[in-house]
C-alpha positions in Angstrom: 2.4 -48.6 -34.5 4.9 -48.3 -37.5 7.7 -49.4 -35.1 10.6 -50.5 -37.2 12.5 -53.6 -35.8 15.6 -51.7 -36.5 14.7 -49.2 -33.9 12.3 -51.0 -31.5 11.9 -54.3 -29.8 8.8 -55.8 -28.1 9.0 -57.0 -24.4 6.0 -59.2 -23.5 4.5 -58.7 -20.0 1.5 -60.0 -18.1 -0.3 -56.6 -18.6 0.3 -52.8 -19.3 0.8 -52.3 -15.5 3.5 -55.0 -15.4 5.1 -53.2 -18.4 5.2 -49.9 -16.3 6.6 -51.8 -13.3 9.4 -53.3 -15.5 10.4 -49.8 -16.6 10.1 -48.5 -12.9 12.4 -51.4 -11.6 14.9 -51.4 -14.4 15.5 -47.8 -15.2 19.1 -46.7 -14.2 18.0 -44.1 -11.6 20.6 -42.0 -9.9 20.3 -39.4 -7.1 20.5 -36.7 -9.7 17.8 -38.3 -12.0 14.2 -36.8 -12.3 11.1 -38.5 -13.0 8.7 -36.1 -14.6 5.0 -37.1 -15.1 1.9 -35.3 -16.2 -0.9 -35.0 -13.6 -3.3 -36.7 -15.8 -1.8 -40.2 -15.6 -3.0 -43.6 -14.5 -2.2 -44.7 -10.9 0.1 -47.4 -12.5 2.3 -44.6 -14.0 2.3 -42.6 -10.8 3.7 -45.7 -9.1 6.9 -45.4 -11.1 7.9 -42.6 -8.7 8.3 -45.0 -5.9 11.2 -46.6 -7.7 12.6 -43.3 -8.6 12.2 -41.8 -5.1 13.8 -44.9 -3.6 16.9 -44.3 -5.6 17.1 -40.8 -4.4 15.8 -39.2 -7.7 13.6 -36.3 -7.8 9.8 -36.3 -8.8 8.3 -33.5 -10.9 4.6 -33.2 -11.6 3.9 -31.4 -14.9 1.0 -30.3 -17.1 0.8 -29.9 -20.9 0.4 -26.3 -22.2 -1.7 -25.0 -25.1 1.6 -24.3 -26.9 2.6 -27.9 -26.9 5.2 -27.7 -24.1 5.2 -28.6 -20.4 4.8 -26.5 -17.4 5.5 -27.3 -13.8 2.5 -28.3 -11.7 4.2 -28.0 -8.4 7.6 -28.1 -6.8 9.9 -31.0 -7.5 10.2 -33.3 -4.5 12.6 -35.8 -3.1 12.3 -38.2 -0.1 16.0 -38.0 0.6 18.3 -35.0 0.2 20.5 -34.9 -2.9 24.1 -35.8 -1.9 26.3 -32.8 -2.0 29.1 -34.7 -3.7 26.8 -35.3 -6.7 26.8 -32.3 -9.0 26.2 -32.1 -12.7 27.1 -35.7 -13.6 27.2 -36.1 -17.4 24.6 -38.3 -18.9 22.1 -38.3 -16.0 19.2 -40.6 -17.0 15.8 -38.9 -16.5 12.2 -40.1 -17.5 9.1 -38.2 -18.7 5.7 -40.1 -18.7 2.3 -39.1 -20.1 -0.7 -40.8 -21.5 -1.8 -40.8 -25.2 -5.4 -40.8 -24.0 -6.6 -40.2 -20.4 -8.2 -43.1 -18.7 -10.2 -40.6 -16.6 -12.1 -38.4 -19.1 -10.7 -39.4 -22.5 -8.6 -36.3 -23.1 -6.0 -37.0 -25.8 -2.5 -35.6 -25.6 0.0 -35.2 -28.4 2.4 -38.1 -28.9 5.0 -35.4 -29.5 4.6 -34.0 -26.0 8.1 -35.2 -25.2 9.6 -34.3 -28.5 12.2 -31.9 -27.1 13.3 -34.6 -24.6 13.7 -37.5 -27.1 17.1 -38.8 -27.9 18.6 -36.9 -25.0 18.3 -33.5 -26.6 17.6 -31.1 -23.7 15.4 -28.1 -23.9 17.4 -25.0 -23.2 15.9 -23.0 -20.3 14.5 -19.7 -21.8 16.3 -16.4 -20.9 15.4 -15.1 -17.5 13.8 -18.4 -16.4 11.8 -17.8 -13.2 12.1 -20.3 -10.3 9.1 -19.2 -8.3 6.0 -21.4 -8.1 3.7 -21.4 -11.2 0.4 -19.7 -11.5 -2.5 -20.7 -13.7 -2.1 -17.6 -15.9 1.7 -17.7 -16.1 3.0 -21.2 -15.6 6.8 -21.9 -15.2 8.0 -23.9 -18.2 9.5 -27.3 -17.4 12.8 -27.6 -19.0 15.9 -29.9 -18.9 19.4 -29.2 -18.0 22.3 -29.8 -20.2 23.7 -32.8 -18.2 20.5 -34.7 -18.4 19.6 -37.5 -20.8 15.9 -37.9 -21.1 13.9 -41.0 -21.9 10.1 -40.9 -22.7 7.3 -43.2 -21.6 4.0 -43.1 -23.5 1.1 -44.9 -22.0 -0.9 -45.9 -25.0 -2.8 -48.6 -23.3 -6.1 -46.7 -23.8 -5.3 -44.5 -26.7 -4.0 -47.3 -29.0 -7.5 -48.8 -28.9 -8.9 -45.9 -31.1 -6.0 -44.0 -32.6 -2.6 -45.8 -32.3 0.5 -43.7 -32.2 2.9 -43.6 -35.2 6.3 -44.3 -33.7 8.0 -43.7 -37.0 7.1 -40.0 -36.9 6.6 -39.6 -33.1 9.3 -41.7 -31.5 9.3 -42.6 -27.8 11.5 -44.9 -25.7 8.9 -46.9 -23.9 5.4 -47.4 -25.2 2.8 -49.3 -23.0 0.1 -51.5 -24.8 -2.9 -53.6 -23.6 -4.1 -55.8 -26.5 -7.4 -56.5 -24.7 -8.3 -52.8 -24.9 -7.8 -52.9 -28.6 -9.5 -56.2 -29.5 -11.4 -57.1 -26.4 -9.2 -60.0 -25.6 -7.0 -61.6 -24.3 -6.5 -60.2 -20.8 -3.4 -61.0 -18.9 -1.2 -59.8 -21.7 0.7 -56.6 -22.2 3.5 -55.3 -24.3 6.3 -52.9 -23.8 7.6 -51.4 -27.1 11.2 -50.3 -26.4 13.5 -48.3 -28.4 17.1 -49.7 -28.8 18.5 -47.0 -26.5 15.9 -47.6 -24.0 16.6 -51.3 -24.1 20.2 -50.6 -23.3 19.1 -48.3 -20.5 16.9 -51.0 -18.9 19.6 -53.6 -19.3 22.0 -51.3 -17.6 19.6 -50.6 -14.6 18.2 -54.2 -14.1 18.0 -54.9 -10.3 16.4 -58.4 -10.7 16.3 -61.1 -13.2 14.4 -64.2 -13.5 14.5 -67.6 -15.3 14.9 -67.0 -19.0 16.3 -63.6 -18.6 20.0 -64.6 -18.2 22.3 -66.6 -20.6 24.7 -67.6 -17.8 24.6 -67.4 -14.1 26.6 -68.7 -11.3 25.2 -69.8 -7.9 28.4 -69.6 -5.8 30.1 -66.7 -7.6 29.0 -63.3 -8.7 28.4 -64.1 -12.4 25.4 -63.2 -14.4 25.1 -62.6 -18.0 21.8 -60.9 -19.0 20.2 -62.4 -22.1 20.5 -60.1 -25.1 17.6 -58.2 -26.6 14.1 -58.3 -25.1 14.7 -61.8 -23.6 16.8 -60.0 -20.9 13.7 -58.3 -19.8 11.3 -61.2 -19.9 11.4 -63.1 -16.6 9.9 -66.5 -16.2 7.4 -68.3 -18.4 5.6 -66.0 -20.8 1.8 -65.8 -20.8 1.3 -68.6 -23.3 -2.4 -69.0 -23.1 -2.9 -65.3 -23.8 -0.4 -65.4 -26.6 -2.1 -68.2 -28.3 -5.4 -66.4 -28.0 -4.2 -63.1 -29.4 -4.2 -64.2 -33.1 -7.8 -65.1 -32.8 -8.7 -61.9 -31.2 -6.9 -60.1 -34.1 -8.8 -62.1 -36.8 -11.5 -59.5 -37.4 -8.8 -57.1 -38.6 -6.9 -59.6 -40.7 -8.7 -58.8 -43.9 -9.5 -55.2 -43.4 -8.6 -52.7 -46.2 -5.5 -50.8 -45.0 -4.6 -53.5 -42.4 -5.0 -53.6 -38.8 -4.1 -50.1 -38.2 -6.8 -48.8 -40.5 -9.3 -51.2 -38.9 -8.5 -49.9 -35.3 -8.7 -46.3 -36.5 -12.1 -46.8 -38.2 -13.4 -48.5 -35.1 -12.1 -45.7 -33.0 -13.9 -43.2 -35.2 -17.2 -45.2 -34.7 -16.7 -45.1 -31.0 -16.1 -41.4 -31.1 -19.4 -40.9 -32.7 -21.1 -43.0 -30.1 -19.5 -41.1 -27.3 -20.5 -37.8 -28.8 -24.1 -39.0 -29.1 -24.0 -39.9 -25.5 -22.5 -36.5 -24.4 -25.1 -34.6 -26.4 -27.9 -36.5 -25.0 -26.7 -36.1 -21.4 -26.2 -32.4 -21.9 -29.7 -32.0 -23.3 -31.4 -33.3 -20.1 -33.0 -31.0 -17.7 -34.0 -31.0 -14.1 -37.4 -30.0 -12.7 -36.0 -26.5 -12.2 -34.9 -26.2 -15.8 -31.2 -26.6 -15.0 -28.9 -29.1 -16.6 -28.7 -32.6 -15.2 -25.0 -33.2 -15.7 -21.6 -31.5 -16.0 -19.4 -33.3 -18.7 -15.7 -33.1 -18.4 -14.5 -33.4 -22.0 -14.1 -31.7 -25.4 -17.9 -31.9 -26.4 -20.0 -29.0 -27.6 -21.7 -27.4 -24.7 -19.5 -29.2 -22.1 -17.7 -26.0 -21.0 -20.3 -24.3 -18.8 -18.6 -21.0 -18.3 -19.4 -21.2 -14.6 -17.2 -18.9 -12.4 -17.9 -20.9 -9.2 -16.4 -24.2 -8.1 -14.1 -25.8 -10.5 -16.2 -29.0 -10.8 -19.1 -27.0 -12.2 -17.2 -25.7 -15.2 -16.8 -29.0 -17.1 -14.9 -29.0 -20.5 -11.6 -30.5 -21.4 -8.3 -30.2 -19.4 -5.7 -27.6 -20.5 -3.2 -29.0 -23.0 -5.4 -31.6 -24.5 -5.4 -31.9 -28.4 -8.5 -34.1 -28.8 -11.1 -36.3 -27.3 -11.3 -40.1 -27.0 -14.5 -42.1 -26.8 -15.2 -41.6 -23.1 -17.7 -39.4 -21.4 -17.0 -38.5 -17.8 -19.7 -36.5 -16.0 -21.1 -35.5 -12.8 -24.8 -35.6 -12.0 -26.4 -32.4 -10.5 -29.1 -32.6 -7.9 -29.5 -28.7 -8.1 -27.6 -25.8 -9.6 -25.0 -26.0 -6.7 -25.0 -29.5 -5.4 -23.9 -32.8 -7.0 -25.3 -36.3 -6.7 -22.6 -38.7 -5.1 -21.0 -41.0 -7.7 -21.6 -43.8 -5.4 -25.4 -43.3 -5.7 -25.2 -43.0 -9.5 -23.1 -46.2 -9.7 -25.5 -48.2 -7.6 -28.5 -47.1 -9.6 -26.6 -47.9 -12.8 -25.9 -51.4 -11.5 -29.6 -52.0 -10.7 -30.5 -50.9 -14.2 -27.9 -53.0 -15.7 -25.9 -50.1 -17.2 -22.2 -50.6 -17.0 -20.5 -47.5 -15.8 -17.4 -46.8 -13.8 -17.3 -44.2 -11.0 -14.9 -42.7 -8.5 -11.4 -41.2 -9.2 -11.0 -43.9 -11.8 -7.3 -44.7 -10.9 -6.3 -41.2 -11.9 -6.1 -38.9 -9.0 -4.3 -36.1 -10.9 -7.1 -35.7 -13.4 -9.7 -35.9 -10.9 -8.0 -33.3 -8.7 -7.6 -30.8 -11.6 -11.2 -31.2 -13.0 -12.9 -31.1 -9.6 -10.7 -28.6 -8.1 -9.8 -30.7 -5.1 -6.0 -30.4 -4.9 -3.5 -32.8 -3.2 -4.6 -31.7 0.2 -7.9 -33.8 -0.1 -5.8 -37.0 -0.9 -3.4 -36.2 2.0 -6.4 -35.9 4.4 -8.0 -39.1 3.1 -4.8 -41.0 3.5 -4.3 -39.8 7.1 -7.8 -40.9 8.0 -7.2 -44.3 6.6 -9.9 -43.8 3.9 -9.8 -45.7 0.5 -10.6 -44.3 -2.9 -13.9 -46.1 -2.9 -15.0 -45.0 0.6 -17.8 -42.7 1.2 -20.8 -41.4 -0.8 -18.7 -39.7 -3.4 -19.2 -36.2 -2.0 -17.0 -34.0 0.1 -18.4 -33.7 3.8 -19.4 -30.1 4.4 -19.2 -28.8 0.7 -21.1 -31.5 -1.1 -18.5 -31.2 -4.0 -17.9 -34.5 -5.9 -14.9 -36.6 -5.1 -15.0 -38.4 -8.3 -17.1 -38.7 -11.5 -19.1 -41.2 -13.5 -17.5 -42.5 -16.8 -19.0 -44.2 -19.8 -16.4 -45.8 -21.9 -17.1 -46.8 -25.6 -15.2 -49.0 -28.0 -15.1 -50.1 -31.5 -18.1 -52.5 -31.0 -20.3 -50.0 -29.1 -23.5 -48.9 -30.8 -25.8 -45.9 -30.7 -28.1 -48.1 -28.5 -25.4 -48.2 -25.8 -25.1 -44.4 -25.8 -28.9 -44.0 -25.6 -29.0 -46.6 -22.7 -26.7 -44.3 -20.7 -28.8 -41.2 -21.4 -32.0 -43.1 -20.6 -30.7 -44.3 -17.3 -29.7 -40.7 -16.2 -32.9 -39.4 -17.4 -35.0 -42.0 -15.6 -33.4 -41.3 -12.2 -32.3 -37.7 -12.3 -34.1 -35.7 -15.0 -37.3 -33.9 -15.0 -40.1 -36.4 -13.9 -37.6 -38.8 -12.3 -38.4 -40.8 -9.2 -39.1 -38.6 -6.3 -37.5 -38.8 -2.8 -38.7 -41.3 -0.2 -42.2 -40.5 1.0 -42.4 -40.0 4.7 -45.4 -41.0 6.9 -47.0 -38.0 8.6 -46.0 -37.7 12.3 -48.6 -38.5 14.8 -48.7 -36.5 18.0 -50.1 -39.5 20.1 -48.2 -42.7 20.9 -49.0 -45.4 18.4 -50.2 -48.7 20.0 -48.3 -51.7 18.4 -47.3 -55.2 19.0 -44.2 -57.2 18.2 -45.1 -59.4 15.1 -41.8 -61.3 15.1 -38.3 -61.3 16.7 -35.1 -62.3 14.7 -31.6 -63.1 16.1 -28.6 -63.5 13.8 -25.9 -65.0 16.0 -23.3 -65.1 13.2 -22.7 -61.9 11.1 -24.1 -62.3 7.6 -25.5 -65.9 8.3 -29.1 -66.9 8.7 -30.6 -66.6 12.0 -33.7 -67.9 13.9 -37.0 -66.4 15.2 -37.7 -67.1 18.8 -41.0 -66.4 20.5 -39.2 -64.3 23.2 -35.7 -63.1 23.7 -33.8 -60.9 26.2 -31.9 -57.8 25.4 -28.2 -57.4 26.4 -27.5 -56.5 30.1 -26.8 -52.9 30.6 -28.2 -51.7 27.2 -27.7 -52.9 23.6 -29.3 -55.1 21.1 -30.7 -58.7 21.5 -28.5 -61.0 23.4 -26.1 -62.9 21.2 -27.2 -61.0 18.1 -24.1 -60.9 15.7 -22.1 -62.1 18.7 -19.8 -64.2 16.3 -18.4 -63.6 12.9 -16.8 -65.9 10.4 -13.4 -64.4 9.7 -10.5 -65.0 7.4 -6.9 -65.6 8.5 -6.4 -61.8 8.9 -9.4 -61.5 11.3 -11.6 -59.8 8.7 -15.3 -60.9 8.7 -16.2 -62.7 5.5 -18.8 -61.0 3.4 -21.8 -62.9 2.1 -21.4 -61.3 -1.5 -18.1 -63.0 -1.7 -19.0 -66.2 0.1 -22.7 -66.9 -0.8 -22.7 -70.1 1.4 -22.4 -67.8 4.4 -26.0 -66.6 4.1 -27.2 -70.1 3.7 -25.5 -71.3 7.0 -28.0 -71.1 9.9 -27.0 -70.3 13.4 -29.2 -70.9 16.5 -28.5 -70.1 20.1 -30.0 -71.5 23.3 -29.6 -69.8 26.6 -29.3 -71.6 30.0 -30.6 -70.3 33.2 -27.6 -68.2 33.7 -27.8 -66.7 30.3 -24.8 -68.6 28.8 -25.1 -69.4 25.2 -24.8 -72.6 23.3 -24.3 -72.0 19.6 -25.4 -74.5 17.0 -24.3 -74.1 13.4 -26.2 -75.8 10.6 -24.3 -76.2 7.3 -25.8 -74.8 4.1 -28.4 -77.1 2.4 -26.6 -79.4 -0.1 -23.2 -79.0 1.5 -20.8 -81.7 0.1 -19.8 -83.7 1.9 -22.8 -83.5 4.3 -22.0 -82.0 7.6 -23.6 -82.7 11.0 -24.5 -79.5 12.9 -21.7 -78.1 15.0 -22.6 -77.6 18.6 -20.4 -75.2 20.7 -21.3 -75.3 24.4 -20.2 -72.3 26.5 -16.5 -72.5 27.7 -15.8 -75.7 25.6 -12.4 -75.0 24.2 -12.2 -78.3 22.3 -15.4 -77.5 20.5 -14.3 -74.0 19.7 -11.2 -75.4 18.1 -13.3 -77.7 15.9 -15.1 -74.8 14.5 -12.4 -73.7 12.0 -12.3 -76.9 10.0 -16.1 -77.2 10.1 -16.5 -73.7 8.9 -13.9 -74.1 6.2 -15.7 -77.1 4.9 -19.2 -75.5 5.1 -18.3 -72.3 3.5 -15.7 -73.6 1.0 -13.0 -71.0 2.1 -10.7 -70.9 5.0 -12.5 -69.5 8.0 -12.6 -69.3 11.7 -15.1 -68.2 14.3 -14.4 -65.0 16.2 -16.5 -64.1 19.3 -17.5 -60.5 20.1 -15.4 -58.5 22.7 -16.7 -58.9 26.1 -19.2 -56.2 27.1 -20.1 -55.3 23.5 -23.4 -53.5 22.9 -24.2 -55.0 19.5 -21.5 -57.5 18.7 -20.4 -57.4 15.0 -23.5 -55.4 13.9 -22.6 -52.5 11.7 -24.6 -49.5 12.8 -26.9 -49.8 15.7 -28.4 -51.9 18.5 -31.5 -52.9 16.8 -33.1 -52.7 13.4 -36.9 -52.3 13.3 -39.3 -52.7 10.4 -43.0 -52.3 10.1 -45.0 -55.2 8.8 -47.1 -52.8 6.6 -43.8 -51.5 5.0 -43.0 -55.1 4.0 -46.6 -55.7 2.7 -46.4 -52.4 0.7 -43.2 -53.5 -0.9 -44.5 -56.9 -1.8 -47.6 -55.3 -3.5 -45.3 -53.1 -5.6 -43.1 -56.0 -6.5 -46.0 -58.1 -7.9 -44.6 -61.3 -9.3 -41.4 -60.6 -7.4 -43.1 -60.4 -4.0 -41.0 -63.0 -2.5 -38.1 -60.5 -2.6 -39.9 -58.6 0.1 -39.3 -61.4 2.6 -38.2 -60.0 6.0 -35.1 -62.2 6.0 -33.8 -60.1 3.2 -33.6 -57.0 5.4 -32.4 -58.8 8.5 -34.5 -56.9 11.0 -34.4 -57.7 14.7 -37.9 -56.6 15.4 -40.9 -56.5 13.0 -43.8 -54.5 14.5 -47.6 -54.4 13.4 -50.8 -52.7 14.4 -54.3 -52.2 13.1 -53.8 -48.6 12.2 -50.0 -48.8 11.3 -49.3 -47.2 8.0 -46.5 -48.3 5.6 -43.2 -46.7 6.7 -44.7 -45.0 9.7 -41.6 -45.9 11.5 -39.7 -43.2 9.5 -41.3 -40.5 11.8 -40.8 -42.0 15.1 -38.4 -40.6 17.7 -38.8 -43.0 20.7 -39.9 -46.6 20.9 -40.9 -48.4 24.3 -41.1 -52.2 24.6 -42.6 -54.4 27.3 -44.6 -51.8 29.1 -41.7 -49.5 29.2 -39.3 -52.0 30.7 -37.1 -51.2 27.7 -36.9 -48.0 25.6 -34.9 -46.9 22.5 -34.1 -43.8 20.5 -34.6 -43.9 16.7 -31.2 -42.9 15.4 -32.1 -42.8 11.8 -33.2 -44.8 8.7 -31.3 -47.8 7.5 -29.6 -47.3 4.3 -29.8 -50.3 2.0 -27.2 -51.9 -0.3 -27.3 -54.6 -2.9 -27.1 -57.2 -0.1 -30.9 -57.2 0.1 -31.0 -58.5 -3.5 -29.6 -61.8 -2.3 -32.1 -64.5 -1.2 -31.5 -66.3 2.1 -30.1 -69.3 0.4 -26.9 -69.3 -1.9 -28.9 -68.5 -5.0 -27.5 -65.6 -7.1 -28.7 -62.1 -6.4 -31.3 -60.5 -8.5 -32.1 -56.8 -9.1 -35.1 -56.9 -6.5 -36.1 -55.5 -4.1 -33.4 -52.8 -4.3 -34.5 -51.6 -7.7 -38.1 -51.1 -6.7 -37.0 -49.5 -3.4 -34.9 -47.0 -5.3 -38.0 -45.9 -7.2 -39.9 -44.8 -4.0 -37.5 -45.0 -1.1 -34.6 -42.9 -2.2 -33.9 -39.9 0.1 -33.0 -36.5 -0.8 -29.4 -37.4 -0.1 -29.6 -40.3 -2.4 -29.7 -43.2 0.1 -32.2 -46.1 -0.5 -33.8 -46.4 3.0 -35.9 -49.1 4.6 -36.5 -49.6 8.3 -35.0 -47.7 11.2 -32.0 -48.1 13.6 -32.5 -48.0 17.3 -30.2 -47.3 20.3 -31.4 -49.1 23.3 -31.3 -47.3 26.7 -29.2 -48.9 29.4 -31.0 -50.5 32.3 -30.3 -52.4 35.6 -31.9 -55.6 34.5 -32.2 -56.9 30.8 -35.8 -56.7 29.5 -37.3 -59.6 27.6 -39.1 -58.9 24.3 -42.0 -61.2 23.3 -43.8 -61.9 20.2 -47.3 -60.2 20.7 -45.8 -57.9 23.3 -46.9 -54.3 23.4 -44.8 -51.6 21.7 -45.4 -47.9 21.9 -43.9 -45.3 19.4 -43.7 -41.6 19.9 -43.2 -39.1 17.0 -39.8 -37.5 16.6 
């Protein structure tokens, strides 16, 4: 980094994010301060604005320009009005933040982006400076006022891994580092390189200090003397284990010609060649209609498509970038005007054991700019309570992507890694890729069937039982007591089997008395230590219900309690519909395709309520049904749609680790045109005066949709 100890100090932190938080919490904000940040910034840098806004400071989003300067990307905002008594204070501290390399698409920005702000030297507003909102063709320059003293924050957490900044020629006040991104280890360690004047500013603005950060402190009096130097910013015990591991991680560079800096730069150059190979391979892929398979967002040959339509289809690097890091961010195209949701690509990559990141990648500004979404989409999502990872990855209505897929390469990446990414995309999305799910042809006449098996799962995500007969819920809904209970955490959120594997190995059984009241019996997972006797919960027994929490906690290995469904529920804690129906021939066809892995086609993996069979029933015939009648018409249901499958089906009924099957095989022939992997159908049961009873062997009739 060429950071002279005469001009810089190093503050150790638990990570680069903690370093950003330290600057945010200790910077001497005032109501006249401004926090300026480029749109292309990690979420951890955007979070600095919370501390600034809380102090009454303004927040100004900016963008780099082709000429090396900055332009406003929107109006400066404040959460509280600027006090009228505060005007033109001398030496108003302000902060400008930008990344050396974008964590979103790898765009590299000049380390001199804040050159005009370093050392408190303000940029003089140009003559006739406009104050109206900027436009794409004529942006408003971002400039400083004479009374402002600017400090600069460079996020080098990603960029230092391939081309470290030279702080002797490109000085900044705060530089964030993440050693594990450079050497692969250790995690849990970060560093904040601070200029001497930046150190003084943080000391001046500290709003908290912990043990080790003070030389003297009084408990009964207002006396506290902050430790001098970087120690005054290091609270508590340093990350000793990570510090001890760091020299071992750096050993590979110890004997390199030119030192560690040269070794890192050489590794970065290799990573860049691998990334370029990946980008070239992706851009060369073609769909069945001859169009490109991907749009690449980066500075690679052919990445800029020249499209005049939606912004996300244009590709290429962002404005103001001066280079490209070893990252390939891309969208997959289903056709010339529609994208494949990043969620679908991410799921298929996981099945293929290709490690890709997908979504907005903790960089909403870069995503908004490249995909043409704007801040309105984020505001709408926040108002709806949606999280970044929610949904399919496509905007409802428009089909435009809400995020991208990212392949990140490092100094130890190989050409084989690049080729694996290209092969994965080709296998699933290029010419000759797996076709959409085949649909059975509809039949005009009712199909005579029988119930092959019934399955009830009294506790959500736990194993259930298969009775010879079972009633439906009174008044319409699913099977009685199906998902009537859930094992929940202290906050009332249902536990997920992917996080608590013992849950899927716990078996729940229900017995109904003559009045339809349920006695629930829970059987601990096999091999539970210490061994647990079955827990029996008779109806209305408060003492037994109270005993469920310690029993569940012991059985599952995590704090848990049992939560019963709301009274009058149609389907308890089930996610989507009243019943899930699967055809026995569909399971048999999957088992045949799986070959040696046929055990993964066990019905228990798919958790159906009803499995149907018939002498003339074809695999996946249920896809074409519209109505289903049970028990001679005593109960009827509407097919509301196919059941989309997730990696949960790859987990066996016991607590064994998940595999890639059967979801990988299903993806090859059961992927819909919209990208969902579908198996079985969901039913909405009609209401009725008396609850019907379904029986194994009982007649079933299905009508085409």
